[in-house]
PyMOL Python script that loads the backbone (N, CA, C, O; Angstrom):
from pymol import cmd

cmd.read_pdbstr("""\
ATOM      1  N   MET A   1      88.198  94.680  77.008  1.00  0.00           N
ATOM      2  CA  MET A   1      89.453  94.872  77.703  1.00  0.00           C
ATOM      3  C   MET A   1      89.979  96.276  77.438  1.00  0.00           C
ATOM      4  O   MET A   1      90.347  96.999  78.363  1.00  0.00           O
ATOM      5  N   MET A   2      90.009  96.647  76.177  1.00  0.00           N
ATOM      6  CA  MET A   2      90.499  97.987  75.853  1.00  0.00           C
ATOM      7  C   MET A   2      89.530  99.051  76.385  1.00  0.00           C
ATOM      8  O   MET A   2      89.960 100.119  76.819  1.00  0.00           O
ATOM      9  N   ASP A   3      88.231  98.759  76.350  1.00  0.00           N
ATOM     10  CA  ASP A   3      87.259  99.710  76.897  1.00  0.00           C
ATOM     11  C   ASP A   3      87.493  99.936  78.381  1.00  0.00           C
ATOM     12  O   ASP A   3      87.392 101.064  78.864  1.00  0.00           O
ATOM     13  N   ASP A   4      87.806  98.862  79.109  1.00  0.00           N
ATOM     14  CA  ASP A   4      88.103  99.006  80.538  1.00  0.00           C
ATOM     15  C   ASP A   4      89.253  99.974  80.751  1.00  0.00           C
ATOM     16  O   ASP A   4      89.190 100.853  81.610  1.00  0.00           O
ATOM     17  N   LEU A   5      90.297  99.804  79.966  1.00  0.00           N
ATOM     18  CA  LEU A   5      91.476 100.657  80.123  1.00  0.00           C
ATOM     19  C   LEU A   5      91.204 102.087  79.666  1.00  0.00           C
ATOM     20  O   LEU A   5      91.627 103.040  80.321  1.00  0.00           O
ATOM     21  N   LYS A   6      90.500 102.241  78.544  1.00  0.00           N
ATOM     22  CA  LYS A   6      90.197 103.598  78.062  1.00  0.00           C
ATOM     23  C   LYS A   6      89.307 104.341  79.050  1.00  0.00           C
ATOM     24  O   LYS A   6      89.566 105.501  79.370  1.00  0.00           O
ATOM     25  N   ASP A   7      88.265 103.680  79.532  1.00  0.00           N
ATOM     26  CA  ASP A   7      87.366 104.326  80.491  1.00  0.00           C
ATOM     27  C   ASP A   7      88.102 104.698  81.771  1.00  0.00           C
ATOM     28  O   ASP A   7      87.952 105.810  82.279  1.00  0.00           O
ATOM     29  N   ALA A   8      88.889 103.778  82.285  1.00  0.00           N
ATOM     30  CA  ALA A   8      89.652 104.070  83.502  1.00  0.00           C
ATOM     31  C   ALA A   8      90.574 105.263  83.279  1.00  0.00           C
ATOM     32  O   ALA A   8      90.692 106.128  84.147  1.00  0.00           O
ATOM     33  N   GLY A   9      91.221 105.313  82.134  1.00  0.00           N
ATOM     34  CA  GLY A   9      92.118 106.428  81.835  1.00  0.00           C
ATOM     35  C   GLY A   9      91.397 107.755  81.779  1.00  0.00           C
ATOM     36  O   GLY A   9      91.891 108.758  82.295  1.00  0.00           O
ATOM     37  N   MET A  10      90.217 107.770  81.148  1.00  0.00           N
ATOM     38  CA  MET A  10      89.435 109.014  81.094  1.00  0.00           C
ATOM     39  C   MET A  10      89.023 109.455  82.492  1.00  0.00           C
ATOM     40  O   MET A  10      89.122 110.632  82.838  1.00  0.00           O
ATOM     41  N   TRP A  11      88.562 108.501  83.287  1.00  0.00           N
ATOM     42  CA  TRP A  11      88.103 108.854  84.630  1.00  0.00           C
ATOM     43  C   TRP A  11      89.247 109.370  85.496  1.00  0.00           C
ATOM     44  O   TRP A  11      89.057 110.281  86.302  1.00  0.00           O
ATOM     45  N   ILE A  12      90.419 108.796  85.334  1.00  0.00           N
ATOM     46  CA  ILE A  12      91.580 109.275  86.091  1.00  0.00           C
ATOM     47  C   ILE A  12      91.922 110.703  85.681  1.00  0.00           C
ATOM     48  O   ILE A  12      92.169 111.552  86.537  1.00  0.00           O
ATOM     49  N   GLU A  13      91.939 110.970  84.381  1.00  0.00           N
ATOM     50  CA  GLU A  13      92.225 112.331  83.902  1.00  0.00           C
ATOM     51  C   GLU A  13      91.220 113.332  84.461  1.00  0.00           C
ATOM     52  O   GLU A  13      91.603 114.389  84.962  1.00  0.00           O
ATOM     53  N   TRP A  14      89.942 112.999  84.375  1.00  0.00           N
ATOM     54  CA  TRP A  14      88.896 113.894  84.885  1.00  0.00           C
ATOM     55  C   TRP A  14      89.047 114.100  86.393  1.00  0.00           C
ATOM     56  O   TRP A  14      88.874 115.210  86.896  1.00  0.00           O
ATOM     57  N   ALA A  15      89.366 113.031  87.100  1.00  0.00           N
ATOM     58  CA  ALA A  15      89.534 113.135  88.549  1.00  0.00           C
ATOM     59  C   ALA A  15      90.639 114.129  88.900  1.00  0.00           C
ATOM     60  O   ALA A  15      90.477 114.956  89.797  1.00  0.00           O
ATOM     61  N   TYR A  16      91.753 114.045  88.191  1.00  0.00           N
ATOM     62  CA  TYR A  16      92.843 114.985  88.445  1.00  0.00           C
ATOM     63  C   TYR A  16      92.416 116.427  88.132  1.00  0.00           C
ATOM     64  O   TYR A  16      92.793 117.361  88.839  1.00  0.00           O
ATOM     65  N   GLU A  17      91.628 116.591  87.070  1.00  0.00           N
ATOM     66  CA  GLU A  17      91.152 117.934  86.723  1.00  0.00           C
ATOM     67  C   GLU A  17      90.170 118.484  87.767  1.00  0.00           C
ATOM     68  O   GLU A  17      90.125 119.691  88.001  1.00  0.00           O
ATOM     69  N   LEU A  18      89.396 117.611  88.384  1.00  0.00           N
ATOM     70  CA  LEU A  18      88.370 118.033  89.346  1.00  0.00           C
ATOM     71  C   LEU A  18      88.822 117.951  90.805  1.00  0.00           C
ATOM     72  O   LEU A  18      88.064 118.288  91.715  1.00  0.00           O
ATOM     73  N   LYS A  19      90.027 117.514  91.016  1.00  0.00           N
ATOM     74  CA  LYS A  19      90.517 117.253  92.373  1.00  0.00           C
ATOM     75  C   LYS A  19      90.308 118.428  93.325  1.00  0.00           C
ATOM     76  O   LYS A  19      89.886 118.228  94.464  1.00  0.00           O
ATOM     77  N   ASP A  20      90.593 119.636  92.883  1.00  0.00           N
ATOM     78  CA  ASP A  20      90.466 120.804  93.753  1.00  0.00           C
ATOM     79  C   ASP A  20      89.066 121.405  93.743  1.00  0.00           C
ATOM     80  O   ASP A  20      88.554 121.808  94.787  1.00  0.00           O
ATOM     81  N   SER A  21      88.452 121.464  92.576  1.00  0.00           N
ATOM     82  CA  SER A  21      87.148 122.136  92.468  1.00  0.00           C
ATOM     83  C   SER A  21      85.967 121.248  92.873  1.00  0.00           C
ATOM     84  O   SER A  21      84.975 121.749  93.402  1.00  0.00           O
ATOM     85  N   GLU A  22      86.063 119.964  92.634  1.00  0.00           N
ATOM     86  CA  GLU A  22      84.978 119.018  92.943  1.00  0.00           C
ATOM     87  C   GLU A  22      85.570 117.742  93.549  1.00  0.00           C
ATOM     88  O   GLU A  22      85.581 116.694  92.902  1.00  0.00           O
ATOM     89  N   PRO A  23      86.061 117.829  94.783  1.00  0.00           N
ATOM     90  CA  PRO A  23      86.778 116.677  95.350  1.00  0.00           C
ATOM     91  C   PRO A  23      85.935 115.401  95.481  1.00  0.00           C
ATOM     92  O   PRO A  23      86.463 114.301  95.320  1.00  0.00           O
ATOM     93  N   GLU A  24      84.643 115.533  95.768  1.00  0.00           N
ATOM     94  CA  GLU A  24      83.811 114.332  95.890  1.00  0.00           C
ATOM     95  C   GLU A  24      83.629 113.647  94.541  1.00  0.00           C
ATOM     96  O   GLU A  24      83.678 112.420  94.448  1.00  0.00           O
ATOM     97  N   ALA A  25      83.420 114.439  93.505  1.00  0.00           N
ATOM     98  CA  ALA A  25      83.301 113.880  92.157  1.00  0.00           C
ATOM     99  C   ALA A  25      84.618 113.209  91.753  1.00  0.00           C
ATOM    100  O   ALA A  25      84.616 112.133  91.156  1.00  0.00           O
ATOM    101  N   ALA A  26      85.726 113.847  92.081  1.00  0.00           N
ATOM    102  CA  ALA A  26      87.036 113.288  91.761  1.00  0.00           C
ATOM    103  C   ALA A  26      87.248 111.950  92.467  1.00  0.00           C
ATOM    104  O   ALA A  26      87.763 111.009  91.863  1.00  0.00           O
ATOM    105  N   LYS A  27      86.859 111.857  93.729  1.00  0.00           N
ATOM    106  CA  LYS A  27      86.977 110.597  94.479  1.00  0.00           C
ATOM    107  C   LYS A  27      86.128 109.504  93.839  1.00  0.00           C
ATOM    108  O   LYS A  27      86.556 108.354  93.740  1.00  0.00           O
ATOM    109  N   PHE A  28      84.919 109.870  93.405  1.00  0.00           N
ATOM    110  CA  PHE A  28      84.050 108.901  92.742  1.00  0.00           C
ATOM    111  C   PHE A  28      84.685 108.394  91.449  1.00  0.00           C
ATOM    112  O   PHE A  28      84.665 107.196  91.166  1.00  0.00           O
ATOM    113  N   LEU A  29      85.243 109.307  90.677  1.00  0.00           N
ATOM    114  CA  LEU A  29      85.874 108.917  89.415  1.00  0.00           C
ATOM    115  C   LEU A  29      87.077 108.009  89.644  1.00  0.00           C
ATOM    116  O   LEU A  29      87.275 107.035  88.917  1.00  0.00           O
ATOM    117  N   ILE A  30      87.868 108.326  90.645  1.00  0.00           N
ATOM    118  CA  ILE A  30      89.028 107.482  90.968  1.00  0.00           C
ATOM    119  C   ILE A  30      88.564 106.101  91.415  1.00  0.00           C
ATOM    120  O   ILE A  30      89.146 105.090  91.022  1.00  0.00           O
ATOM    121  N   ALA A  31      87.516 106.057  92.235  1.00  0.00           N
ATOM    122  CA  ALA A  31      86.992 104.763  92.681  1.00  0.00           C
ATOM    123  C   ALA A  31      86.458 103.957  91.495  1.00  0.00           C
ATOM    124  O   ALA A  31      86.654 102.744  91.424  1.00  0.00           O
ATOM    125  N   SER A  32      85.791 104.629  90.577  1.00  0.00           N
ATOM    126  CA  SER A  32      85.266 103.955  89.385  1.00  0.00           C
ATOM    127  C   SER A  32      86.398 103.427  88.510  1.00  0.00           C
ATOM    128  O   SER A  32      86.336 102.305  88.006  1.00  0.00           O
ATOM    129  N   ALA A  33      87.423 104.240  88.337  1.00  0.00           N
ATOM    130  CA  ALA A  33      88.583 103.804  87.546  1.00  0.00           C
ATOM    131  C   ALA A  33      89.247 102.605  88.202  1.00  0.00           C
ATOM    132  O   ALA A  33      89.616 101.642  87.529  1.00  0.00           O
ATOM    133  N   ASN A  34      89.396 102.668  89.497  1.00  0.00           N
ATOM    134  CA  ASN A  34      90.022 101.565  90.230  1.00  0.00           C
ATOM    135  C   ASN A  34      89.200 100.289  90.081  1.00  0.00           C
ATOM    136  O   ASN A  34      89.759  99.206  89.908  1.00  0.00           O
ATOM    137  N   ASP A  35      87.877 100.412  90.146  1.00  0.00           N
ATOM    138  CA  ASP A  35      87.008  99.253  89.975  1.00  0.00           C
ATOM    139  C   ASP A  35      87.209  98.632  88.594  1.00  0.00           C
ATOM    140  O   ASP A  35      87.279  97.410  88.462  1.00  0.00           O
ATOM    141  N   ARG A  36      87.301  99.470  87.578  1.00  0.00           N
ATOM    142  CA  ARG A  36      87.523  98.964  86.211  1.00  0.00           C
ATOM    143  C   ARG A  36      88.846  98.205  86.137  1.00  0.00           C
ATOM    144  O   ARG A  36      88.924  97.135  85.533  1.00  0.00           O
ATOM    145  N   LEU A  37      89.877  98.762  86.751  1.00  0.00           N
ATOM    146  CA  LEU A  37      91.205  98.148  86.673  1.00  0.00           C
ATOM    147  C   LEU A  37      91.337  96.895  87.531  1.00  0.00           C
ATOM    148  O   LEU A  37      92.063  95.967  87.175  1.00  0.00           O
ATOM    149  N   GLU A  38      90.640  96.872  88.649  1.00  0.00           N
ATOM    150  CA  GLU A  38      90.795  95.755  89.585  1.00  0.00           C
ATOM    151  C   GLU A  38      89.770  94.641  89.389  1.00  0.00           C
ATOM    152  O   GLU A  38      90.025  93.496  89.762  1.00  0.00           O
ATOM    153  N   ARG A  39      88.612  94.963  88.807  1.00  0.00           N
ATOM    154  CA  ARG A  39      87.566  93.960  88.691  1.00  0.00           C
ATOM    155  C   ARG A  39      87.264  93.575  87.244  1.00  0.00           C
ATOM    156  O   ARG A  39      87.436  92.416  86.865  1.00  0.00           O
ATOM    157  N   THR A  40      86.820  94.527  86.439  1.00  0.00           N
ATOM    158  CA  THR A  40      86.374  94.146  85.094  1.00  0.00           C
ATOM    159  C   THR A  40      87.525  93.932  84.106  1.00  0.00           C
ATOM    160  O   THR A  40      87.434  93.059  83.243  1.00  0.00           O
ATOM    161  N   TYR A  41      88.593  94.704  84.217  1.00  0.00           N
ATOM    162  CA  TYR A  41      89.728  94.528  83.313  1.00  0.00           C
ATOM    163  C   TYR A  41      90.334  93.124  83.425  1.00  0.00           C
ATOM    164  O   TYR A  41      90.575  92.497  82.394  1.00  0.00           O
ATOM    165  N   PRO A  42      90.588  92.606  84.630  1.00  0.00           N
ATOM    166  CA  PRO A  42      91.143  91.248  84.693  1.00  0.00           C
ATOM    167  C   PRO A  42      90.216  90.192  84.067  1.00  0.00           C
ATOM    168  O   PRO A  42      90.685  89.226  83.466  1.00  0.00           O
ATOM    169  N   GLU A  43      88.917  90.385  84.215  1.00  0.00           N
ATOM    170  CA  GLU A  43      87.974  89.440  83.615  1.00  0.00           C
ATOM    171  C   GLU A  43      88.055  89.480  82.090  1.00  0.00           C
ATOM    172  O   GLU A  43      88.120  88.437  81.439  1.00  0.00           O
ATOM    173  N   SER A  44      88.050  90.677  81.533  1.00  0.00           N
ATOM    174  CA  SER A  44      88.093  90.785  80.070  1.00  0.00           C
ATOM    175  C   SER A  44      89.470  90.381  79.534  1.00  0.00           C
ATOM    176  O   SER A  44      89.568  89.830  78.438  1.00  0.00           O
ATOM    177  N   LYS A  45      90.523  90.648  80.291  1.00  0.00           N
ATOM    178  CA  LYS A  45      91.863  90.234  79.876  1.00  0.00           C
ATOM    179  C   LYS A  45      91.950  88.706  79.824  1.00  0.00           C
ATOM    180  O   LYS A  45      92.543  88.146  78.902  1.00  0.00           O
ATOM    181  N   LYS A  46      91.364  88.044  80.807  1.00  0.00           N
ATOM    182  CA  LYS A  46      91.369  86.580  80.823  1.00  0.00           C
ATOM    183  C   LYS A  46      90.624  86.033  79.600  1.00  0.00           C
ATOM    184  O   LYS A  46      91.082  85.084  78.964  1.00  0.00           O
ATOM    185  N   MET A  47      89.486  86.632  79.279  1.00  0.00           N
ATOM    186  CA  MET A  47      88.744  86.184  78.095  1.00  0.00           C
ATOM    187  C   MET A  47      89.587  86.353  76.833  1.00  0.00           C
ATOM    188  O   MET A  47      89.601  85.476  75.969  1.00  0.00           O
ATOM    189  N   PHE A  48      90.293  87.484  76.729  1.00  0.00           N
ATOM    190  CA  PHE A  48      91.160  87.724  75.575  1.00  0.00           C
ATOM    191  C   PHE A  48      92.280  86.681  75.516  1.00  0.00           C
ATOM    192  O   PHE A  48      92.536  86.086  74.469  1.00  0.00           O
ATOM    193  N   MET A  49      92.932  86.473  76.641  1.00  0.00           N
ATOM    194  CA  MET A  49      94.055  85.534  76.659  1.00  0.00           C
ATOM    195  C   MET A  49      93.586  84.112  76.351  1.00  0.00           C
ATOM    196  O   MET A  49      94.291  83.362  75.676  1.00  0.00           O
ATOM    197  N   ASP A  50      92.407  83.738  76.836  1.00  0.00           N
ATOM    198  CA  ASP A  50      91.859  82.421  76.503  1.00  0.00           C
ATOM    199  C   ASP A  50      91.583  82.311  75.005  1.00  0.00           C
ATOM    200  O   ASP A  50      91.818  81.266  74.398  1.00  0.00           O
ATOM    201  N   ALA A  51      91.087  83.388  74.421  1.00  0.00           N
ATOM    202  CA  ALA A  51      90.744  83.378  72.991  1.00  0.00           C
ATOM    203  C   ALA A  51      91.984  83.261  72.106  1.00  0.00           C
ATOM    204  O   ALA A  51      91.908  82.703  71.012  1.00  0.00           O
ATOM    205  N   VAL A  52      93.114  83.777  72.561  1.00  0.00           N
ATOM    206  CA  VAL A  52      94.328  83.767  71.729  1.00  0.00           C
ATOM    207  C   VAL A  52      95.394  82.800  72.256  1.00  0.00           C
ATOM    208  O   VAL A  52      96.557  82.873  71.860  1.00  0.00           O
ATOM    209  N   LYS A  53      94.989  81.906  73.140  1.00  0.00           N
ATOM    210  CA  LYS A  53      95.977  81.020  73.771  1.00  0.00           C
ATOM    211  C   LYS A  53      96.757  80.166  72.771  1.00  0.00           C
ATOM    212  O   LYS A  53      97.901  79.795  73.035  1.00  0.00           O
ATOM    213  N   ASP A  54      96.147  79.853  71.628  1.00  0.00           N
ATOM    214  CA  ASP A  54      96.831  79.030  70.627  1.00  0.00           C
ATOM    215  C   ASP A  54      97.555  79.856  69.564  1.00  0.00           C
ATOM    216  O   ASP A  54      98.144  79.303  68.634  1.00  0.00           O
ATOM    217  N   ASP A  55      97.508  81.167  69.705  1.00  0.00           N
ATOM    218  CA  ASP A  55      98.166  82.052  68.743  1.00  0.00           C
ATOM    219  C   ASP A  55      99.682  81.919  68.890  1.00  0.00           C
ATOM    220  O   ASP A  55     100.232  82.127  69.972  1.00  0.00           O
ATOM    221  N   LYS A  56     100.334  81.579  67.812  1.00  0.00           N
ATOM    222  CA  LYS A  56     101.799  81.402  67.840  1.00  0.00           C
ATOM    223  C   LYS A  56     102.559  82.664  67.442  1.00  0.00           C
ATOM    224  O   LYS A  56     103.787  82.698  67.520  1.00  0.00           O
ATOM    225  N   SER A  57     101.847  83.691  67.019  1.00  0.00           N
ATOM    226  CA  SER A  57     102.528  84.912  66.595  1.00  0.00           C
ATOM    227  C   SER A  57     102.930  85.747  67.811  1.00  0.00           C
ATOM    228  O   SER A  57     102.552  85.448  68.944  1.00  0.00           O
ATOM    229  N   MET A  58     103.685  86.775  67.554  1.00  0.00           N
ATOM    230  CA  MET A  58     104.127  87.663  68.626  1.00  0.00           C
ATOM    231  C   MET A  58     103.048  88.670  69.022  1.00  0.00           C
ATOM    232  O   MET A  58     103.201  89.377  70.019  1.00  0.00           O
ATOM    233  N   ILE A  59     101.970  88.742  68.261  1.00  0.00           N
ATOM    234  CA  ILE A  59     100.927  89.736  68.532  1.00  0.00           C
ATOM    235  C   ILE A  59     100.359  89.568  69.930  1.00  0.00           C
ATOM    236  O   ILE A  59     100.160  90.554  70.640  1.00  0.00           O
ATOM    237  N   LYS A  60     100.096  88.332  70.333  1.00  0.00           N
ATOM    238  CA  LYS A  60      99.556  88.077  71.665  1.00  0.00           C
ATOM    239  C   LYS A  60     100.484  88.637  72.752  1.00  0.00           C
ATOM    240  O   LYS A  60     100.032  89.314  73.676  1.00  0.00           O
ATOM    241  N   ASP A  61     101.767  88.351  72.633  1.00  0.00           N
ATOM    242  CA  ASP A  61     102.729  88.821  73.635  1.00  0.00           C
ATOM    243  C   ASP A  61     102.886  90.331  73.604  1.00  0.00           C
ATOM    244  O   ASP A  61     102.982  90.970  74.652  1.00  0.00           O
ATOM    245  N   LEU A  62     102.913  90.904  72.407  1.00  0.00           N
ATOM    246  CA  LEU A  62     103.019  92.361  72.297  1.00  0.00           C
ATOM    247  C   LEU A  62     101.792  93.039  72.906  1.00  0.00           C
ATOM    248  O   LEU A  62     101.907  94.030  73.627  1.00  0.00           O
ATOM    249  N   MET A  63     100.633  92.492  72.606  1.00  0.00           N
ATOM    250  CA  MET A  63      99.389  93.051  73.150  1.00  0.00           C
ATOM    251  C   MET A  63      99.382  92.930  74.660  1.00  0.00           C
ATOM    252  O   MET A  63      99.029  93.881  75.358  1.00  0.00           O
ATOM    253  N   LYS A  64      99.765  91.780  75.169  1.00  0.00           N
ATOM    254  CA  LYS A  64      99.798  91.573  76.619  1.00  0.00           C
ATOM    255  C   LYS A  64     100.757  92.564  77.281  1.00  0.00           C
ATOM    256  O   LYS A  64     100.418  93.161  78.303  1.00  0.00           O
ATOM    257  N   ASP A  65     101.928  92.742  76.717  1.00  0.00           N
ATOM    258  CA  ASP A  65     102.901  93.690  77.272  1.00  0.00           C
ATOM    259  C   ASP A  65     102.347  95.117  77.245  1.00  0.00           C
ATOM    260  O   ASP A  65     102.501  95.870  78.207  1.00  0.00           O
ATOM    261  N   HIS A  66     101.709  95.473  76.144  1.00  0.00           N
ATOM    262  CA  HIS A  66     101.148  96.823  76.009  1.00  0.00           C
ATOM    263  C   HIS A  66     100.057  97.079  77.049  1.00  0.00           C
ATOM    264  O   HIS A  66     100.083  98.095  77.744  1.00  0.00           O
ATOM    265  N   ILE A  67      99.116  96.170  77.152  1.00  0.00           N
ATOM    266  CA  ILE A  67      98.009  96.405  78.082  1.00  0.00           C
ATOM    267  C   ILE A  67      98.456  96.323  79.533  1.00  0.00           C
ATOM    268  O   ILE A  67      97.930  97.039  80.385  1.00  0.00           O
ATOM    269  N   GLU A  68      99.418  95.461  79.821  1.00  0.00           N
ATOM    270  CA  GLU A  68      99.933  95.391  81.200  1.00  0.00           C
ATOM    271  C   GLU A  68     100.640  96.688  81.582  1.00  0.00           C
ATOM    272  O   GLU A  68     100.457  97.198  82.687  1.00  0.00           O
ATOM    273  N   GLY A  69     101.444  97.218  80.667  1.00  0.00           N
ATOM    274  CA  GLY A  69     102.122  98.482  80.941  1.00  0.00           C
ATOM    275  C   GLY A  69     101.145  99.616  81.143  1.00  0.00           C
ATOM    276  O   GLY A  69     101.311 100.437  82.045  1.00  0.00           O
ATOM    277  N   TRP A  70     100.125  99.663  80.302  1.00  0.00           N
ATOM    278  CA  TRP A  70      99.094 100.693  80.388  1.00  0.00           C
ATOM    279  C   TRP A  70      98.339 100.576  81.713  1.00  0.00           C
ATOM    280  O   TRP A  70      98.090 101.578  82.384  1.00  0.00           O
ATOM    281  N   SER A  71      97.983  99.367  82.076  1.00  0.00           N
ATOM    282  CA  SER A  71      97.275  99.127  83.333  1.00  0.00           C
ATOM    283  C   SER A  71      98.121  99.557  84.537  1.00  0.00           C
ATOM    284  O   SER A  71      97.619 100.219  85.446  1.00  0.00           O
ATOM    285  N   MET A  72      99.380  99.188  84.540  1.00  0.00           N
ATOM    286  CA  MET A  72     100.268  99.534  85.650  1.00  0.00           C
ATOM    287  C   MET A  72     100.445 101.049  85.760  1.00  0.00           C
ATOM    288  O   MET A  72     100.504 101.590  86.865  1.00  0.00           O
ATOM    289  N   GLU A  73     100.528 101.726  84.630  1.00  0.00           N
ATOM    290  CA  GLU A  73     100.663 103.186  84.626  1.00  0.00           C
ATOM    291  C   GLU A  73      99.448 103.840  85.287  1.00  0.00           C
ATOM    292  O   GLU A  73      99.595 104.776  86.074  1.00  0.00           O
ATOM    293  N   MET A  74      98.268 103.354  84.972  1.00  0.00           N
ATOM    294  CA  MET A  74      97.057 103.927  85.558  1.00  0.00           C
ATOM    295  C   MET A  74      96.935 103.598  87.044  1.00  0.00           C
ATOM    296  O   MET A  74      96.487 104.431  87.832  1.00  0.00           O
ATOM    297  N   LYS A  75      97.328 102.399  87.423  1.00  0.00           N
ATOM    298  CA  LYS A  75      97.289 102.034  88.845  1.00  0.00           C
ATOM    299  C   LYS A  75      98.209 102.952  89.655  1.00  0.00           C
ATOM    300  O   LYS A  75      97.896 103.321  90.787  1.00  0.00           O
ATOM    301  N   GLU A  76      99.340 103.310  89.061  1.00  0.00           N
ATOM    302  CA  GLU A  76     100.274 104.226  89.728  1.00  0.00           C
ATOM    303  C   GLU A  76      99.645 105.621  89.878  1.00  0.00           C
ATOM    304  O   GLU A  76      99.824 106.268  90.909  1.00  0.00           O
ATOM    305  N   LYS A  77      98.917 106.083  88.861  1.00  0.00           N
ATOM    306  CA  LYS A  77      98.246 107.385  88.948  1.00  0.00           C
ATOM    307  C   LYS A  77      97.186 107.369  90.051  1.00  0.00           C
ATOM    308  O   LYS A  77      97.035 108.343  90.789  1.00  0.00           O
ATOM    309  N   ILE A  78      96.459 106.262  90.159  1.00  0.00           N
ATOM    310  CA  ILE A  78      95.454 106.151  91.223  1.00  0.00           C
ATOM    311  C   ILE A  78      96.139 106.159  92.587  1.00  0.00           C
ATOM    312  O   ILE A  78      95.683 106.827  93.514  1.00  0.00           O
ATOM    313  N   LYS A  79      97.213 105.427  92.699  1.00  0.00           N
ATOM    314  CA  LYS A  79      97.975 105.381  93.956  1.00  0.00           C
ATOM    315  C   LYS A  79      98.457 106.758  94.372  1.00  0.00           C
ATOM    316  O   LYS A  79      98.454 107.092  95.557  1.00  0.00           O
ATOM    317  N   ASN A  80      98.874 107.560  93.395  1.00  0.00           N
ATOM    318  CA  ASN A  80      99.404 108.899  93.679  1.00  0.00           C
ATOM    319  C   ASN A  80      98.324 109.958  93.838  1.00  0.00           C
ATOM    320  O   ASN A  80      98.631 111.104  94.165  1.00  0.00           O
ATOM    321  N   PHE A  81      97.070 109.598  93.614  1.00  0.00           N
ATOM    322  CA  PHE A  81      95.979 110.556  93.713  1.00  0.00           C
ATOM    323  C   PHE A  81      95.816 111.004  95.158  1.00  0.00           C
ATOM    324  O   PHE A  81      94.942 111.818  95.457  1.00  0.00           O
TER     325      PHE A  81
END
""", "prot")
cmd.dss("prot")
cmd.show_as("cartoon", "prot")
cmd.util.cbc("prot")
cmd.orient("prot")
């Protein structure tokens, strides 16, 4: 789950850096980041949430809030690309 978010974040950063000099590469990176956020991240997030479903501590909720915020931030960057 965290790998999905980290990879997507790196690809978004690189895409913005290459936007003018290598537009096709930048488009590929944005598409790859979007795929991570829309396809593999939800799958890994579900596995995580299933694994901690019985956790009574606040860690599960804090983690969920953190990763959701991070995911939404990256989706906004892709939208604005």
